[in-house]
LUMGU-333056 format. One record per residue: residue number from 1; residue in three letters; z, x, y of N, C-alpha, C in turn. Coordinates in steps of 0.2 Angstrom, whole numbers. Layout:
BEGIN
seq = NUM&type = ALA&n_w = Z&n_u = X&n_v = Y&ca_w = Z&ca_u = X&ca_v = Y&c_w = Z&c_u = X&c_v = Y
...
// end
This chain:
BEGIN
seq = 1&type = UNK&n_w = 977&n_u = 780&n_v = 621&ca_w = 972&ca_u = 775&ca_v = 623&c_w = 969&c_u = 771&c_v = 616
seq = 2&type = UNK&n_w = 969&n_u = 773&n_v = 610&ca_w = 967&ca_u = 770&ca_v = 605&c_w = 971&c_u = 764&c_v = 604
seq = 3&type = UNK&n_w = 978&n_u = 764&n_v = 605&ca_w = 981&ca_u = 758&ca_v = 604&c_w = 980&c_u = 753&c_v = 609
seq = 4&type = UNK&n_w = 979&n_u = 755&n_v = 616&ca_w = 978&ca_u = 751&ca_v = 622&c_w = 972&c_u = 748&c_v = 621
seq = 5&type = UNK&n_w = 967&n_u = 751&n_v = 619&ca_w = 961&ca_u = 748&ca_v = 617&c_w = 960&c_u = 742&c_v = 613
seq = 6&type = UNK&n_w = 964&n_u = 742&n_v = 608&ca_w = 964&ca_u = 737&ca_v = 602&c_w = 969&c_u = 732&c_v = 604
seq = 7&type = UNK&n_w = 974&n_u = 733&n_v = 609&ca_w = 979&ca_u = 729&ca_v = 610&c_w = 978&c_u = 722&c_v = 613
seq = 8&type = UNK&n_w = 980&n_u = 716&n_v = 610&ca_w = 976&ca_u = 710&ca_v = 612&c_w = 979&c_u = 707&c_v = 618
seq = 9&type = UNK&n_w = 986&n_u = 710&n_v = 621&ca_w = 989&ca_u = 708&ca_v = 627&c_w = 985&c_u = 711&c_v = 633
seq = 10&type = UNK&n_w = 982&n_u = 718&n_v = 631&ca_w = 978&ca_u = 722&ca_v = 636&c_w = 972&c_u = 717&c_v = 637
seq = 11&type = UNK&n_w = 969&n_u = 716&n_v = 631&ca_w = 963&ca_u = 712&ca_v = 632&c_w = 963&c_u = 705&c_v = 637
seq = 12&type = UNK&n_w = 968&n_u = 702&n_v = 635&ca_w = 969&ca_u = 695&ca_v = 637&c_w = 971&c_u = 696&c_v = 645
seq = 13&type = UNK&n_w = 975&n_u = 700&n_v = 647&ca_w = 976&ca_u = 702&ca_v = 654&c_w = 969&c_u = 706&c_v = 658
seq = 14&type = UNK&n_w = 965&n_u = 708&n_v = 655&ca_w = 959&ca_u = 711&ca_v = 658&c_w = 961&c_u = 717&c_v = 660
seq = 15&type = UNK&n_w = 965&n_u = 721&n_v = 657&ca_w = 967&ca_u = 728&ca_v = 659&c_w = 963&c_u = 732&c_v = 656
seq = 16&type = UNK&n_w = 957&n_u = 732&n_v = 655&ca_w = 953&ca_u = 738&ca_v = 652&c_w = 947&c_u = 737&c_v = 657
seq = 17&type = UNK&n_w = 945&n_u = 742&n_v = 659&ca_w = 938&ca_u = 742&ca_v = 663&c_w = 933&c_u = 748&c_v = 659
seq = 18&type = UNK&n_w = 927&n_u = 747&n_v = 660&ca_w = 921&ca_u = 751&ca_v = 657&c_w = 919&c_u = 754&c_v = 663
seq = 19&type = UNK&n_w = 918&n_u = 761&n_v = 662&ca_w = 915&ca_u = 765&ca_v = 667&c_w = 910&c_u = 770&c_v = 664
seq = 20&type = UNK&n_w = 904&n_u = 772&n_v = 667&ca_w = 900&ca_u = 776&ca_v = 665&c_w = 904&c_u = 783&c_v = 663
seq = 21&type = UNK&n_w = 899&n_u = 787&n_v = 659&ca_w = 903&ca_u = 794&ca_v = 657&c_w = 897&c_u = 797&c_v = 657
seq = 22&type = UNK&n_w = 896&n_u = 803&n_v = 661&ca_w = 891&ca_u = 807&ca_v = 660&c_w = 890&c_u = 811&c_v = 654
seq = 23&type = UNK&n_w = 883&n_u = 812&n_v = 651&ca_w = 883&ca_u = 814&ca_v = 645&c_w = 883&c_u = 808&c_v = 638
seq = 24&type = UNK&n_w = 885&n_u = 803&n_v = 641&ca_w = 885&ca_u = 797&ca_v = 635&c_w = 880&c_u = 792&c_v = 637
seq = 25&type = UNK&n_w = 877&n_u = 789&n_v = 631&ca_w = 872&ca_u = 782&ca_v = 633&c_w = 876&c_u = 776&c_v = 634
seq = 26&type = UNK&n_w = 882&n_u = 776&n_v = 634&ca_w = 886&ca_u = 769&ca_v = 633&c_w = 894&c_u = 772&c_v = 638
seq = 27&type = UNK&n_w = 896&n_u = 767&n_v = 642&ca_w = 901&ca_u = 766&ca_v = 645&c_w = 908&c_u = 768&c_v = 641
seq = 28&type = UNK&n_w = 913&n_u = 770&n_v = 643&ca_w = 919&ca_u = 771&ca_v = 640&c_w = 925&c_u = 767&c_v = 643
seq = 29&type = UNK&n_w = 929&n_u = 765&n_v = 639&ca_w = 934&ca_u = 760&ca_v = 642&c_w = 941&c_u = 765&c_v = 645
seq = 30&type = UNK&n_w = 943&n_u = 763&n_v = 651&ca_w = 949&ca_u = 765&ca_v = 653&c_w = 954&c_u = 759&c_v = 655
seq = 31&type = UNK&n_w = 960&n_u = 761&n_v = 656&ca_w = 965&ca_u = 756&ca_v = 657&c_w = 966&c_u = 755&c_v = 664
seq = 32&type = UNK&n_w = 965&n_u = 748&n_v = 666&ca_w = 966&ca_u = 746&ca_v = 674&c_w = 973&c_u = 747&c_v = 677
seq = 33&type = UNK&n_w = 974&n_u = 746&n_v = 682&ca_w = 980&ca_u = 746&ca_v = 685&c_w = 985&c_u = 740&c_v = 683
seq = 34&type = UNK&n_w = 990&n_u = 741&n_v = 680&ca_w = 994&ca_u = 735&ca_v = 677&c_w = 998&c_u = 730&c_v = 680
seq = 35&type = UNK&n_w = 998&n_u = 732&n_v = 686&ca_w = 1003&ca_u = 728&ca_v = 691&c_w = 996&c_u = 724&c_v = 696
seq = 36&type = UNK&n_w = 997&n_u = 718&n_v = 695&ca_w = 992&ca_u = 713&ca_v = 700&c_w = 995&c_u = 711&c_v = 706
seq = 37&type = UNK&n_w = 993&n_u = 713&n_v = 711&ca_w = 996&ca_u = 712&ca_v = 718&c_w = 990&c_u = 708&c_v = 722
seq = 38&type = UNK&n_w = 992&n_u = 702&n_v = 726&ca_w = 988&ca_u = 698&ca_v = 728&c_w = 985&c_u = 702&c_v = 735
seq = 39&type = UNK&n_w = 989&n_u = 705&n_v = 740&ca_w = 986&ca_u = 707&ca_v = 746&c_w = 983&c_u = 714&c_v = 746
seq = 40&type = UNK&n_w = 986&n_u = 717&n_v = 741&ca_w = 983&ca_u = 726&ca_v = 740&c_w = 982&c_u = 726&c_v = 734
seq = 41&type = UNK&n_w = 977&n_u = 723&n_v = 730&ca_w = 976&ca_u = 723&ca_v = 723&c_w = 973&c_u = 731&c_v = 722
seq = 42&type = UNK&n_w = 976&n_u = 733&n_v = 716&ca_w = 973&ca_u = 740&ca_v = 713&c_w = 966&c_u = 739&c_v = 709
seq = 43&type = UNK&n_w = 963&n_u = 744&n_v = 707&ca_w = 956&ca_u = 743&ca_v = 704&c_w = 955&c_u = 750&c_v = 701
seq = 44&type = UNK&n_w = 950&n_u = 749&n_v = 697&ca_w = 946&ca_u = 755&ca_v = 695&c_w = 939&c_u = 753&c_v = 698
seq = 45&type = UNK&n_w = 937&n_u = 759&n_v = 702&ca_w = 931&ca_u = 758&ca_v = 706&c_w = 926&c_u = 764&c_v = 703
seq = 46&type = UNK&n_w = 928&n_u = 769&n_v = 701&ca_w = 924&ca_u = 773&ca_v = 698&c_w = 927&c_u = 777&c_v = 692
seq = 47&type = UNK&n_w = 924&n_u = 781&n_v = 688&ca_w = 927&ca_u = 786&ca_v = 684&c_w = 930&c_u = 792&c_v = 688
seq = 48&type = UNK&n_w = 934&n_u = 795&n_v = 684&ca_w = 937&ca_u = 802&ca_v = 688&c_w = 931&c_u = 807&c_v = 688
seq = 49&type = UNK&n_w = 932&n_u = 812&n_v = 691&ca_w = 928&ca_u = 817&ca_v = 692&c_w = 927&c_u = 822&c_v = 687
seq = 50&type = UNK&n_w = 921&n_u = 825&n_v = 686&ca_w = 922&ca_u = 830&ca_v = 681&c_w = 924&c_u = 837&c_v = 685
seq = 51&type = UNK&n_w = 926&n_u = 841&n_v = 681&ca_w = 928&ca_u = 848&ca_v = 684&c_w = 921&c_u = 850&c_v = 688
seq = 52&type = UNK&n_w = 924&n_u = 852&n_v = 694&ca_w = 918&ca_u = 855&ca_v = 699&c_w = 914&c_u = 851&c_v = 701
seq = 53&type = UNK&n_w = 914&n_u = 843&n_v = 700&ca_w = 909&ca_u = 840&ca_v = 703&c_w = 907&c_u = 838&c_v = 709
seq = 54&type = UNK&n_w = 913&n_u = 839&n_v = 713&ca_w = 911&ca_u = 838&ca_v = 721&c_w = 915&c_u = 845&c_v = 724
seq = 55&type = UNK&n_w = 914&n_u = 850&n_v = 721&ca_w = 916&ca_u = 856&ca_v = 725&c_w = 912&c_u = 858&c_v = 731
seq = 56&type = UNK&n_w = 905&n_u = 858&n_v = 730&ca_w = 901&ca_u = 859&ca_v = 736&c_w = 902&c_u = 854&c_v = 741
seq = 57&type = UNK&n_w = 902&n_u = 848&n_v = 740&ca_w = 904&ca_u = 844&ca_v = 746&c_w = 910&c_u = 844&c_v = 749
seq = 58&type = UNK&n_w = 915&n_u = 846&n_v = 746&ca_w = 923&ca_u = 848&ca_v = 749&c_w = 921&c_u = 853&c_v = 752
seq = 59&type = UNK&n_w = 919&n_u = 859&n_v = 750&ca_w = 917&ca_u = 864&ca_v = 754&c_w = 915&c_u = 864&c_v = 760
seq = 60&type = UNK&n_w = 909&n_u = 860&n_v = 761&ca_w = 905&ca_u = 857&ca_v = 766&c_w = 910&c_u = 854&c_v = 771
seq = 61&type = UNK&n_w = 913&n_u = 849&n_v = 769&ca_w = 918&ca_u = 846&ca_v = 774&c_w = 923&c_u = 851&c_v = 777
seq = 62&type = UNK&n_w = 925&n_u = 855&n_v = 772&ca_w = 931&ca_u = 860&ca_v = 775&c_w = 927&c_u = 866&c_v = 780
seq = 63&type = UNK&n_w = 921&n_u = 866&n_v = 780&ca_w = 917&ca_u = 870&ca_v = 786&c_w = 916&c_u = 876&c_v = 782
seq = 64&type = UNK&n_w = 914&n_u = 877&n_v = 776&ca_w = 912&ca_u = 883&ca_v = 773&c_w = 904&c_u = 884&c_v = 775
seq = 65&type = UNK&n_w = 901&n_u = 888&n_v = 776&ca_w = 895&ca_u = 889&ca_v = 778&c_w = 891&c_u = 889&c_v = 771
seq = 66&type = UNK&n_w = 884&n_u = 887&n_v = 770&ca_w = 880&ca_u = 885&ca_v = 766&c_w = 879&c_u = 892&c_v = 762
seq = 67&type = UNK&n_w = 878&n_u = 898&n_v = 766&ca_w = 877&ca_u = 904&ca_v = 762&c_w = 883&c_u = 906&c_v = 758
seq = 68&type = UNK&n_w = 889&n_u = 904&n_v = 760&ca_w = 895&ca_u = 907&ca_v = 756&c_w = 895&c_u = 901&c_v = 751
seq = 69&type = UNK&n_w = 894&n_u = 895&n_v = 752&ca_w = 894&ca_u = 891&ca_v = 746&c_w = 888&c_u = 892&c_v = 741
seq = 70&type = UNK&n_w = 883&n_u = 894&n_v = 743&ca_w = 877&ca_u = 897&ca_v = 737&c_w = 881&c_u = 903&c_v = 734
seq = 71&type = UNK&n_w = 883&n_u = 906&n_v = 737&ca_w = 886&ca_u = 913&ca_v = 734&c_w = 890&c_u = 911&c_v = 728
seq = 72&type = UNK&n_w = 896&n_u = 906&n_v = 731&ca_w = 901&ca_u = 905&ca_v = 726&c_w = 898&c_u = 899&c_v = 720
seq = 73&type = UNK&n_w = 892&n_u = 896&n_v = 721&ca_w = 889&ca_u = 893&ca_v = 715&c_w = 887&c_u = 898&c_v = 711
seq = 74&type = UNK&n_w = 883&n_u = 904&n_v = 713&ca_w = 881&ca_u = 908&ca_v = 709&c_w = 886&c_u = 912&c_v = 704
seq = 75&type = UNK&n_w = 892&n_u = 914&n_v = 707&ca_w = 897&ca_u = 917&ca_v = 703&c_w = 900&c_u = 912&c_v = 699
seq = 76&type = UNK&n_w = 901&n_u = 906&n_v = 700&ca_w = 903&ca_u = 902&ca_v = 695&c_w = 897&c_u = 901&c_v = 689
seq = 77&type = UNK&n_w = 891&n_u = 900&n_v = 691&ca_w = 886&ca_u = 900&ca_v = 685&c_w = 887&c_u = 906&c_v = 681
seq = 78&type = UNK&n_w = 887&n_u = 912&n_v = 684&ca_w = 888&ca_u = 918&ca_v = 681&c_w = 894&c_u = 918&c_v = 676
seq = 79&type = UNK&n_w = 899&n_u = 915&n_v = 677&ca_w = 906&ca_u = 915&ca_v = 674&c_w = 905&c_u = 910&c_v = 668
seq = 80&type = UNK&n_w = 901&n_u = 906&n_v = 668&ca_w = 900&ca_u = 899&ca_v = 664&c_w = 895&c_u = 903&c_v = 658
seq = 81&type = UNK&n_w = 892&n_u = 907&n_v = 658&ca_w = 886&ca_u = 911&ca_v = 654&c_w = 891&c_u = 914&c_v = 649
// end
């Protein structure tokens, strides 16, 4: 990424995107989709998820009951200590 971030070709083609980074007071640069399509353009819409960031939401969508989710959150919190 160090080479991409300083490459004049990437800069000229607009192939770098800035996204917010949790825990940082400034955004970070990441590479955009290098192929430019008219009808179905790709793009960077948000940063990648942090480990476990959406776990509770996904468990709810999967039908896991709130009591079970709360228990899993407690187990994970204990393991991180």
